One Martini backbone bead per residue (centre of mass of N, CA, C, O) as a GRO file, in nm:
protein
  502
    1MET     BB    1   7.705  11.507   4.469
    2THR     BB    2   7.721  11.814   4.532
    3GLN     BB    3   7.802  12.091   4.747
    4PHE     BB    4   7.486  12.216   4.686
    5ASP     BB    5   7.264  11.977   4.765
    6ASP     BB    6   7.219  12.040   5.089
    7SER     BB    7   7.044  12.290   4.991
    8PRO     BB    8   6.734  12.379   4.928
    9SER     BB    9   6.765  12.657   4.797
   10GLN     BB   10   6.970  12.557   4.579
   11ALA     BB   11   6.791  12.341   4.441
   12ASN     BB   12   6.567  12.580   4.353
   13ASN     BB   13   6.843  12.720   4.205
   14PRO     BB   14   7.005  12.669   3.924
   15ALA     BB   15   7.150  12.931   3.847
   16GLY     BB   16   7.302  12.954   4.115
   17ASN     BB   17   7.458  12.693   4.079
   18ARG     BB   18   7.615  12.778   3.813
   19LYS     BB   19   7.750  13.035   3.935
   20ARG     BB   20   7.907  12.885   4.158
   21LYS     BB   21   8.069  12.690   3.972
   22LEU     BB   22   8.214  12.924   3.806
   23GLU     BB   23   8.352  13.046   4.061
   24THR     BB   24   8.504  12.808   4.155
   25LYS     BB   25   8.657  12.753   3.888
   26ALA     BB   26   8.808  13.014   3.887
   27LYS     BB   27   8.955  12.987   4.165
   28THR     BB   28   9.108  12.725   4.073
   29GLU     BB   29   9.259  12.844   3.828
   30ALA     BB   30   9.393  13.086   3.984
   31SER     BB   31   9.556  12.860   4.184
   32CYS     BB   32   9.730  12.741   3.923
   33CYS     BB   33  10.015  12.828   4.068
   34CYS     BB   34  10.334  12.913   4.143
   35SER     BB   35  10.452  13.062   4.441
   36THR     BB   36  10.746  13.108   4.329
   37CYS     BB   37  10.720  13.172   3.989
   38ASN     BB   38  10.411  13.217   3.870
   39ARG     BB   39  10.330  12.978   3.716
   40GLU     BB   40  10.092  12.863   3.491
   41PHE     BB   41   9.803  12.641   3.505
   42GLN     BB   42   9.528  12.455   3.396
   43SER     BB   43   9.583  12.276   3.658
   44ARG     BB   44   9.654  12.118   3.943
   45ASN     BB   45   9.762  11.845   3.827
   46GLN     BB   46   9.998  11.984   3.663
   47LEU     BB   47  10.132  12.107   3.896
   48PHE     BB   48  10.191  11.849   4.065
   49GLN     BB   49  10.351  11.705   3.848
   50GLN     BB   50  10.575  11.917   3.823
   51LEU     BB   51  10.660  11.898   4.133
   52ARG     BB   52  10.734  11.589   4.116
   53ALA     BB   53  10.952  11.617   3.888
   54SER     BB   54  11.089  11.794   4.096
   55ASN     BB   55  11.344  11.774   4.318
   56ASN     BB   56  11.284  12.085   4.459
   57GLY     BB   57  10.955  12.181   4.415
   58CYS     BB   58  11.006  12.347   4.142
   59CYS     BB   59  10.940  12.462   3.805
   60ASP     BB   60  11.188  12.661   3.810
   61PRO     BB   61  11.506  12.619   3.712
   62ASN     BB   62  11.634  12.889   3.815
   63HIS     BB   63  11.526  12.860   4.107
   64VAL     BB   64  11.653  12.591   4.168
   65ALA     BB   65  11.950  12.686   4.137
   66SER     BB   66  11.924  12.900   4.369
   67SER     BB   67  11.794  12.676   4.606
   68THR     BB   68  12.036  12.418   4.607
   69THR     BB   69  12.178  12.508   4.842
   70THR     BB   70  12.277  12.554   5.164
   71ASP     BB   71  12.014  12.692   5.254
   72GLY     BB   72  11.825  12.449   5.205
   73ALA     BB   73  11.967  12.263   5.400
   74LEU     BB   74  11.932  12.437   5.655
   75LEU     BB   75  11.626  12.461   5.652
   76SER     BB   76  11.579  12.152   5.679
   77SER     BB   77  11.743  12.105   5.939
   78HIS     BB   78  11.573  12.311   6.114
   79ARG     BB   79  11.301  12.171   6.091
   80GLN     BB   80  11.381  11.896   6.209
   81HIS     BB   81  11.481  12.011   6.480
   82GLN     BB   82  11.219  12.153   6.556
   83GLN     BB   83  11.033  11.903   6.551
   84GLN     BB   84  11.189  11.729   6.759
   85ILE     BB   85  11.162  11.929   7.006
   86ILE     BB   86  10.830  11.973   6.988
   87GLN     BB   87  10.775  11.709   7.056
   88HIS     BB   88  10.547  11.478   7.185
   89LYS     BB   89  10.509  11.299   7.491
   90ARG     BB   90  10.441  11.033   7.692
   91VAL     BB   91  10.382  11.065   8.040
   92VAL     BB   92  10.466  10.986   8.385
   93LEU     BB   93  10.315  11.085   8.698
   94ILE     BB   94  10.412  11.075   9.052
   95VAL     BB   95  10.196  11.197   9.315
   96ALA     BB   96  10.223  11.387   9.616
   97TYR     BB   97   9.985  11.485   9.890
   98LEU     BB   98   9.833  11.734  10.071
   99GLY     BB   99   9.463  11.798  10.120
  100LYS     BB  100   9.401  12.037  10.315
  101ASN     BB  101   9.457  12.303  10.092
  102TYR     BB  102   9.241  12.163   9.895
  103HIS     BB  103   8.991  12.129   9.629
  104GLY     BB  104   9.125  11.893   9.538
  105SER     BB  105   9.279  11.761   9.240
  106ALA     BB  106   9.088  11.886   9.046
  107ARG     BB  107   9.052  12.103   8.810
  108ASN     BB  108   8.806  12.344   8.750
  109ASP     BB  109   8.962  12.595   8.612
  110CYS     BB  110   9.158  12.829   8.439
  111THR     BB  111   9.158  13.039   8.692
  112ASP     BB  112   9.188  12.919   8.974
  113SER     BB  113   8.958  12.988   9.212
  114VAL     BB  114   9.071  12.722   9.339
  115PRO     BB  115   9.271  12.517   9.511
  116THR     BB  116   9.473  12.274   9.336
  117VAL     BB  117   9.677  12.014   9.238
  118GLU     BB  118   9.676  12.048   8.930
  119GLY     BB  119   9.717  12.371   8.924
  120CYS     BB  120  10.004  12.351   9.040
  121LEU     BB  121  10.131  12.149   8.846
  122TRP     BB  122  10.097  12.293   8.574
  123LYS     BB  123  10.252  12.548   8.651
  124ALA     BB  124  10.518  12.420   8.721
  125ILE     BB  125  10.571  12.303   8.438
  126GLY     BB  126  10.559  12.589   8.285
  127GLN     BB  127  10.839  12.679   8.460
  128ALA     BB  128  11.042  12.424   8.382
  129PHE     BB  129  11.174  12.541   8.150
  130PRO     BB  130  11.427  12.618   8.000
  131GLN     BB  131  11.682  12.868   8.014
  132ASP     BB  132  11.655  13.000   7.687
  133ASP     BB  133  11.717  13.150   7.359
  134ASN     BB  134  11.555  12.948   7.222
  135GLU     BB  135  11.287  12.967   7.014
  136THR     BB  136  11.155  12.693   7.060
  137ILE     BB  137  11.135  12.694   7.358
  138ARG     BB  138  10.961  12.944   7.383
  139GLN     BB  139  10.728  12.833   7.221
  140ALA     BB  140  10.667  12.587   7.401
  141LYS     BB  141  10.609  12.746   7.650
  142ALA     BB  142  10.382  12.926   7.536
  143ALA     BB  143  10.199  12.686   7.448
  144PHE     BB  144  10.153  12.562   7.735
  145GLN     BB  145  10.053  12.814   7.890
  146GLU     BB  146   9.818  12.868   7.695
  147HIS     BB  147   9.670  12.593   7.736
  148ILE     BB  148   9.623  12.614   8.054
  149ALA     BB  149   9.469  12.896   8.006
  150THR     BB  150   9.221  12.739   7.829
  151LYS     BB  151   9.268  12.465   7.966
  152THR     BB  152   9.243  12.240   8.227
  153ASN     BB  153   9.426  12.040   8.057
  154PRO     BB  154   9.649  11.878   7.921
  155LYS     BB  155   9.737  11.678   7.683
  156GLY     BB  156   9.604  11.357   7.741
  157MET     BB  157   9.483  11.358   8.032
  158THR     BB  158   9.519  11.124   8.298
  159ARG     BB  159   9.379  10.958   8.586
  160SER     BB  160   9.348  10.739   8.846
  161SER     BB  161   9.253  10.979   9.063
  162ARG     BB  162   8.985  11.151   9.229
  163THR     BB  163   9.016  11.375   9.487
  164ASP     BB  164   8.900  11.521   9.757
  165LYS     BB  165   8.857  11.730   9.985
  166GLY     BB  166   9.138  11.662  10.203
  167VAL     BB  167   9.264  11.439  10.029
  168SER     BB  168   9.526  11.220  10.021
  169ALA     BB  169   9.851  11.124   9.869
  170LEU     BB  170  10.121  10.894   9.740
  171GLY     BB  171  10.021  10.769   9.420
  172ASN     BB  172   9.928  10.958   9.186
  173VAL     BB  173   9.845  10.910   8.838
  174PHE     BB  174   9.984  11.058   8.549
  175SER     BB  175   9.880  11.111   8.202
  176LEU     BB  176  10.076  11.281   7.940
  177MET     BB  177  10.157  11.552   7.731
  178LEU     BB  178  10.503  11.645   7.650
  179PRO     BB  179  10.758  11.807   7.572
  180TRP     BB  180  11.087  11.725   7.501
  181VAL     BB  181  11.236  11.995   7.611
  182LEU     BB  182  11.198  11.894   7.926
  183TRP     BB  183  11.420  11.653   7.864
  184SER     BB  184  11.726  11.609   8.008
  185SER     BB  185  11.609  11.462   8.265
  186GLU     BB  186  11.429  11.330   8.515
  187THR     BB  187  11.570  11.460   8.760
  188ILE     BB  188  11.568  11.753   8.659
  189PHE     BB  189  11.264  11.768   8.620
  190GLU     BB  190  11.183  11.716   8.903
  191ASP     BB  191  11.339  11.937   9.044
  192LYS     BB  192  11.201  12.185   8.883
  193VAL     BB  193  10.912  12.125   8.972
  194ASN     BB  194  10.962  12.122   9.289
  195SER     BB  195  11.057  12.426   9.299
  196PHE     BB  196  10.738  12.522   9.216
  197LEU     BB  197  10.629  12.381   9.443
  198PRO     BB  198  10.468  12.311   9.711
  199ASN     BB  199  10.536  12.133  10.012
  200ASP     BB  200  10.240  11.965   9.964
  201ILE     BB  201  10.393  11.883   9.687
  202ARG     BB  202  10.511  11.589   9.497
  203LEU     BB  203  10.732  11.483   9.273
  204LEU     BB  204  10.849  11.150   9.247
  205ARG     BB  205  10.778  11.075   8.926
  206ALA     BB  206  10.930  11.050   8.595
  207MET     BB  207  10.815  10.882   8.303
  208SER     BB  208  10.961  10.799   7.950
  209LEU     BB  209  11.135  10.552   7.955
  210SER     BB  210  11.297  10.276   7.948
  211LEU     BB  211  11.231  10.005   8.212
  212SER     BB  212  11.351   9.735   8.181
  213LEU     BB  213  11.428   9.458   8.365
  214SER     BB  214  11.632   9.325   8.145
  215SER     BB  215  11.792   9.551   8.176
  216SER     BB  216  12.113   9.693   8.284
  217SER     BB  217  11.979   9.976   8.249
  218LEU     BB  218  11.812  10.275   8.427
  219SER     BB  219  11.892  10.497   8.266
  220SER     BB  220  11.854  10.795   8.128
  221SER     BB  221  11.732  10.982   7.836
  222SER     BB  222  11.702  11.261   7.589
  223SER     BB  223  11.630  11.084   7.357
  224PRO     BB  224  11.364  11.012   7.154
  225SER     BB  225  11.506  10.747   7.010
  226SER     BB  226  11.480  10.586   7.231
  227ASN     BB  227  11.387  10.320   7.430
  228HIS     BB  228  11.068  10.346   7.505
  229LEU     BB  229  10.815  10.347   7.679
  230PRO     BB  230  10.478  10.223   7.635
  231LEU     BB  231  10.290  10.516   7.687
  232SER     BB  232  10.106  10.583   7.433
  233SER     BB  233   9.880  10.361   7.577
  234LEU     BB  234   9.859  10.494   7.841
  235ASP     BB  235   9.583  10.482   8.082
  236ALA     BB  236   9.545  10.571   8.404
  237ARG     BB  237   9.256  10.460   8.432
  238SER     BB  238   9.194  10.197   8.246
  239HIS     BB  239   9.475  10.036   8.336
  240CYS     BB  240   9.368  10.037   8.616
  241GLU     BB  241   9.301   9.756   8.830
  242ALA     BB  242   9.371   9.917   9.106
  243ARG     BB  243   9.303  10.048   9.445
  244ARG     BB  244   9.444  10.218   9.734
  245TYR     BB  245   9.338  10.270  10.063
  246ARG     BB  246   9.342  10.481  10.361
  247TYR     BB  247   9.210  10.473  10.707
  248PHE     BB  248   9.216  10.690  10.989
  249VAL     BB  249   9.135  10.585  11.328
  250PRO     BB  250   9.051  10.644  11.636
  251ALA     BB  251   9.006  10.423  11.885
  252GLN     BB  252   8.782  10.595  12.032
  253ALA     BB  253   8.561  10.582  11.801
  254PHE     BB  254   8.484  10.263  11.869
  255LYS     BB  255   8.345  10.318  12.119
  256ARG     BB  256   8.086  10.245  12.315
  257THR     BB  257   7.793  10.409  12.366
  258GLY     BB  258   7.668  10.379  12.699
  259ILE     BB  259   7.909  10.168  12.777
  260PRO     BB  260   8.128  10.158  13.021
  261GLU     BB  261   8.275   9.871  13.002
  262ASN     BB  262   8.382   9.940  12.698
  263ASN     BB  263   8.618  10.136  12.775
  264ASN     BB  264   8.818   9.874  12.855
  265GLU     BB  265   8.876   9.783  12.582
  266SER     BB  266   9.091   9.625  12.409
  267LEU     BB  267   9.278   9.651  12.121
  268MET     BB  268   9.246   9.352  12.037
  269ASP     BB  269   8.941   9.332  12.059
  270LEU     BB  270   8.871   9.570  11.874
  271ARG     BB  271   9.010   9.441  11.616
  272LYS     BB  272   8.824   9.199  11.606
  273ARG     BB  273   8.552   9.345  11.574
  274LEU     BB  274   8.637   9.504  11.318
  275LYS     BB  275   8.690   9.262  11.123
  276GLN     BB  276   8.393   9.166  11.101
  277VAL     BB  277   8.284   9.421  10.961
  278LEU     BB  278   8.489   9.429  10.713
  279LEU     BB  279   8.403   9.154  10.577
  280GLN     BB  280   8.140   9.265  10.449
  281TRP     BB  281   8.268   9.433  10.205
  282GLY     BB  282   8.347   9.199  10.047
  283GLY     BB  283   8.310   9.204   9.719
  284THR     BB  284   8.007   9.207   9.532
  285HIS     BB  285   7.817   9.509   9.512
  286SER     BB  286   7.561   9.743   9.589
  287PHE     BB  287   7.639  10.100   9.644
  288HIS     BB  288   7.375  10.297   9.654
  289ASN     BB  289   7.393  10.344   9.985
  290PHE     BB  290   7.722  10.470   9.931
  291THR     BB  291   7.612  10.738   9.815
  292ASN     BB  292   7.485  11.054   9.672
  293TRP     BB  293   7.233  10.912   9.558
  294LYS     BB  294   6.913  11.016   9.413
  295PRO     BB  295   6.621  10.951   9.253
  296GLU     BB  296   6.514  11.269   9.244
  297SER     BB  297   6.825  11.320   9.125
  298PRO     BB  298   6.962  11.339   8.827
  299HIS     BB  299   7.241  11.461   8.890
  300ASN     BB  300   7.340  11.245   9.089
  301ASN     BB  301   7.311  11.007   8.897
  302ASN     BB  302   7.503  11.110   8.679
  303THR     BB  303   7.745  11.131   8.859
  304ALA     BB  304   7.782  10.837   8.943
  305THR     BB  305   7.809  10.733   8.669
  306ARG     BB  306   8.059  10.892   8.569
  307ASP     BB  307   8.247  10.794   8.791
  308SER     BB  308   8.232  10.489   8.723
  309GLN     BB  309   8.339  10.516   8.429
  310LYS     BB  310   8.611  10.654   8.543
  311SER     BB  311   8.719  10.534   8.819
  312ASP     BB  312   8.687  10.742   9.034
  313LYS     BB  313   8.707  10.807   9.369
  314GLU     BB  314   8.690  11.115   9.380
  315LYS     BB  315   8.539  11.447   9.410
  316VAL     BB  316   8.494  11.758   9.388
  317ASN     BB  317   8.365  11.990   9.623
  318ASN     BB  318   8.196  12.135   9.365
  319THR     BB  319   7.975  12.305   9.174
  320ALA     BB  320   8.137  12.326   8.898
  321GLU     BB  321   8.221  12.023   8.887
  322ALA     BB  322   7.945  11.899   8.899
  323SER     BB  323   7.816  12.038   8.649
  324ALA     BB  324   8.036  11.935   8.441
  325LYS     BB  325   7.920  11.617   8.527
  326ALA     BB  326   7.598  11.585   8.458
  327SER     BB  327   7.646  11.427   8.193
  328THR     BB  328   7.497  11.149   8.016
  329ASP     BB  329   7.435  10.829   7.903
  330GLU     BB  330   7.120  10.678   7.908
  331LYS     BB  331   7.190  10.402   7.785
  332GLU     BB  332   7.415  10.335   7.994
  333LEU     BB  333   7.243  10.375   8.253
  334GLU     BB  334   7.049  10.123   8.179
  335GLU     BB  335   7.278   9.893   8.124
  336GLU     BB  336   7.454   9.958   8.365
  337PRO     BB  337   7.583   9.849   8.682
  338THR     BB  338   7.695  10.127   8.842
  339PHE     BB  339   7.680  10.026   9.161
  340PHE     BB  340   7.880   9.801   9.111
  341ARG     BB  341   8.134   9.665   9.334
  342HIS     BB  342   8.480   9.554   9.387
  343ILE     BB  343   8.611   9.422   9.684
  344LEU     BB  344   8.914   9.283   9.759
  345ARG     BB  345   8.994   9.451  10.036
  346CYS     BB  346   8.906   9.474  10.400
  347HIS     BB  347   9.137   9.590  10.652
  348VAL     BB  348   9.348   9.572  10.919
  349GLU     BB  349   9.677   9.677  10.885
  350ASP     BB  350   9.725   9.877  11.148
  351VAL     BB  351   9.887  10.004  11.448
  352ILE     BB  352   9.923  10.325  11.565
  353ARG     BB  353  10.121  10.585  11.726
  354HIS     BB  354  10.048  10.913  11.830
  355ASN     BB  355  10.259  11.080  12.030
  356ASP     BB  356  10.257  10.837  12.243
  357THR     BB  357   9.911  10.831  12.301
  358ASP     BB  358   9.752  10.771  12.019
  359ASP     BB  359   9.541  10.533  11.875
  360PHE     BB  360   9.556  10.384  11.546
  361LEU     BB  361   9.361  10.264  11.284
  362VAL     BB  362   9.444  10.094  10.980
  363ILE     BB  363   9.242  10.099  10.692
  364SER     BB  364   9.217   9.889  10.410
  365ILE     BB  365   9.129   9.972  10.065
  366LYS     BB  366   9.054   9.743   9.795
  367GLY     BB  367   8.982   9.831   9.453
  368GLN     BB  368   8.882   9.894   9.138
  369SER     BB  369   8.644  10.092   9.225
  370PHE     BB  370   8.462  10.402   9.290
  371LEU     BB  371   8.246  10.600   9.425
  372TYR     BB  372   8.100  10.870   9.538
  373HIS     BB  373   8.174  10.850   9.873
  374GLN     BB  374   8.217  10.546   9.938
  375ILE     BB  375   8.448  10.524  10.145
  376ARG     BB  376   8.339  10.731  10.367
  377LYS     BB  377   8.077  10.565  10.414
  378MET     BB  378   8.207  10.306  10.503
  379MET     BB  379   8.348  10.425  10.738
  380GLY     BB  380   8.102  10.557  10.879
  381THR     BB  381   7.958  10.283  10.921
  382THR     BB  382   8.171  10.135  11.083
  383ILE     BB  383   8.184  10.336  11.325
  384ALA     BB  384   7.874  10.317  11.395
  385ILE     BB  385   7.873  10.009  11.451
  386MET     BB  386   8.096  10.011  11.678
  387ASN     BB  387   7.935  10.246  11.863
  388GLY     BB  388   7.610  10.188  11.822
  389SER     BB  389   7.449  10.370  11.591
  390LEU     BB  390   7.425  10.106  11.441
  391PRO     BB  391   7.340   9.819  11.320
  392ALA     BB  392   7.505   9.515  11.241
  393ASP     BB  393   7.297   9.477  10.973
  394PHE     BB  394   7.322   9.725  10.780
  395ILE     BB  395   7.495   9.629  10.537
  396ILE     BB  396   7.314   9.387  10.437
  397LYS     BB  397   7.064   9.571  10.386
  398ALA     BB  398   7.189   9.773  10.194
  399PHE     BB  399   7.247   9.571   9.959
  400GLN     BB  400   6.930   9.494   9.920
  401GLU     BB  401   6.803   9.782   9.944
  402LYS     BB  402   6.712   9.947   9.641
  403GLU     BB  403   6.453  10.151   9.728
  404THR     BB  404   6.599  10.288   9.943
  405LEU     BB  405   6.744  10.561  10.173
  406LEU     BB  406   7.016  10.461  10.335
  407GLY     BB  407   7.223  10.672  10.246
  408GLU     BB  408   7.122  10.889  10.458
  409GLN     BB  409   7.240  10.700  10.707
  410ALA     BB  410   7.522  10.708  10.593
  411PRO     BB  411   7.799  10.814  10.713
  412LEU     BB  412   8.029  11.071  10.671
  413ALA     BB  413   8.349  11.076  10.666
  414PRO     BB  414   8.633  11.227  10.696
  415SER     BB  415   8.867  11.330  10.454
  416GLU     BB  416   9.134  11.358  10.633
  417GLY     BB  417   9.153  11.020  10.667
  418LEU     BB  418   9.229  11.001  10.367
  419VAL     BB  419   9.435  10.782  10.152
  420MET     BB  420   9.597  10.763   9.857
  421VAL     BB  421   9.833  10.512   9.769
  422GLU     BB  422   9.752  10.338   9.499
  423ALA     BB  423   9.823  10.235   9.173
  424MET     BB  424   9.757   9.955   8.964
  425TYR     BB  425   9.989   9.790   8.681
  426SER     BB  426  10.086   9.490   8.655
  427LYS     BB  427   9.970   9.394   8.382
  428TYR     BB  428  10.099   9.608   8.208
  429CYS     BB  429  10.396   9.569   8.294
  430SER     BB  430  10.418   9.266   8.230
  431LYS     BB  431  10.350   9.287   7.934
  432HIS     BB  432  10.605   9.514   7.886
  433ASN     BB  433  10.842   9.483   8.080
  434VAL     BB  434  10.826   9.694   8.333
  435GLU     BB  435  10.838   9.908   8.547
  436PRO     BB  436  10.654   9.988   8.814
  437ILE     BB  437  10.361  10.171   8.864
  438GLY     BB  438  10.383  10.240   9.150
  439LEU     BB  439  10.489  10.211   9.525
  440GLY     BB  440  10.312  10.233   9.774
  441SER     BB  441  10.256   9.935   9.889
  442LYS     BB  442  10.591   9.910   9.968
  443LEU     BB  443  10.601  10.139  10.232
  444PHE     BB  444  10.422   9.971  10.452
  445HIS     BB  445  10.573   9.761  10.633
  446ARG     BB  446  10.729   9.562  10.435
  447GLU     BB  447  10.935   9.387  10.584
  448LYS     BB  448  10.723   9.239  10.770
  449LYS     BB  449  10.560   9.105  10.523
  450LYS     BB  450  10.785   8.931  10.389
  451THR     BB  451  10.797   8.704  10.627
  452ASN     BB  452  10.462   8.656  10.665
  453CYS     BB  453  10.413   8.560  10.380
  454LYS     BB  454  10.245   8.271  10.241
  455LYS     BB  455   9.997   8.270  10.053
  456ASP     BB  456  10.166   8.505   9.864
  457LYS     BB  457  10.455   8.418   9.790
  458GLU     BB  458  10.499   8.459   9.481
  459GLU     BB  459  10.388   8.747   9.472
  460GLU     BB  460  10.594   8.864   9.669
  461ALA     BB  461  10.855   8.793   9.515
  462SER     BB  462  10.783   8.962   9.266
  463ARG     BB  463  10.773   9.235   9.413
  464ARG     BB  464  11.054   9.237   9.521
  465GLU     BB  465  11.193   9.250   9.254
  466LEU     BB  466  11.072   9.512   9.156
  467TRP     BB  467  11.158   9.682   9.387
  468GLN     BB  468  11.472   9.646   9.358
  469ALA     BB  469  11.451   9.783   9.057
  470ALA     BB  470  11.395  10.042   9.169
  471SER     BB  471  11.409  10.350   9.285
  472ALA     BB  472  11.564  10.490   9.555
  473LYS     BB  473  11.462  10.780   9.543
  474LEU     BB  474  11.166  10.719   9.553
  475LEU     BB  475  11.158  10.574   9.820
  476ALA     BB  476  11.269  10.803   9.998
  477ASP     BB  477  11.068  11.029   9.924
  478THR     BB  478  10.805  10.869  10.002
  479ARG     BB  479  10.878  10.825  10.301
  480ASP     BB  480  10.897  11.117  10.384
  481PHE     BB  481  10.599  11.194  10.293
  482GLU     BB  482  10.449  10.971  10.452
  483LYS     BB  483  10.506  11.090  10.727
  484ARG     BB  484  10.363  11.366  10.689
  485VAL     BB  485  10.089  11.266  10.627
  486TYR     BB  486  10.031  11.081  10.881
  487ASP     BB  487  10.060  11.307  11.083
  488GLN     BB  488   9.837  11.495  10.976
  489VAL     BB  489   9.603  11.299  10.978
  490CYS     BB  490   9.605  11.239  11.278
  491GLN     BB  491   9.571  11.521  11.375
  492ASP     BB  492   9.295  11.586  11.236
  493GLN     BB  493   9.134  11.344  11.354
  494LEU     BB  494   9.166  11.409  11.652
  495ARG     BB  495   9.033  11.678  11.648
  496LEU     BB  496   8.756  11.599  11.529
  497TYR     BB  497   8.686  11.403  11.757
  498GLN     BB  498   8.700  11.613  11.992
  499GLU     BB  499   8.480  11.803  11.869
  500SER     BB  500   8.251  11.585  11.861
  501SER     BB  501   8.262  11.520  12.181
  502VAL     BB  502   8.155  11.802  12.304
   0.00000   0.00000   0.00000
């Protein structure tokens, strides 16, 4: 079949076909000449044979003699050097941020009509290129800035979690392609990017090279030929085996309303009662009643399905972002149990005191993935059961009633109390024998847990070994930012509780 057979009009016009074939043949014959010496050949095959026979790529011996000097060698060396500099490599960024001032983590559009964490991060990276007169560096910088000006995200970008408006994070992981010209060293890159970031966003770690635990050195290198970490295959979303969140609740919010004698309930009794409620969340269940999905709304149905396929935790509370994610594959929608999620553990992790006056219970939620608003509805339901606004068996019934709209009754807890703590890649890191990606889970009263952990003794020992091999700078920076996040979260949650109690 020729290239003209696909068109019905051409098939019915043989004369037109022959004319086009002759024109194509004429153009082909006209193009069979050497662009350097203008020597003509009968066919392109003859031209290519002549070029292959020549060691220097030109069929004119005179031109070859004049071009095989130092200029040709310099040109070849320059091209190789330029190609090496502008080469893109996959890197991993661990980012912490306070979500109070942002409309979620995901960038909505190229114009940055609303402030987002990713919008600030990509802009800072675009400004972090070395200040150099080198033409290649200028071209790489211009190309990156042009890309983020016309595309929502950099090349090959994936994220471990998409957080909603107001949600904070201690260790959100991003995987993306960046030009090697940015990498004089990891520390310099981190410092440069942070210098262009606002104070409520921090780049805690940038990983691009081999960090094998069996290696005697964890120092970074700027050479692309170094033994680099197998990040070319890392997908921050699909390779993430679990995510951990924390939700901060004022102890006063759990007090039962309308029962005066319960106002004197001790913190220990309150914690025991809360433990029994949280145990109901563990395991695999259908969380169709703990998301914003409604059967009569195809848009919400598709949104929940797409979020479940992407394993993103939260989504930007924005009309433009929601409409951008409205489409999905109907076949996948029918075949996959999209609302089933596995909660690995949900428990009271600790009790902290804010400003020496107000007690907060820290609830830890660890799961493989979450639906849109799932965690906030879980926490809203927990608080409502604790204070008597919902019956004690509400969770069990909600898991069973698949045709009802119990989701409308599940309260949505404030986003300000939610913190994305870490994304877990232990299987991926163990397979490739590399340093753990994301260290958030080891930063919350870890020393106390080391001595008290008996059930998971072997796992804890392995984690300690990985933790000791990690960068001390990352731990120190994360601890500092962690305190800022928790102080702000407690302050916002206390304010919201007091406003709702008036």
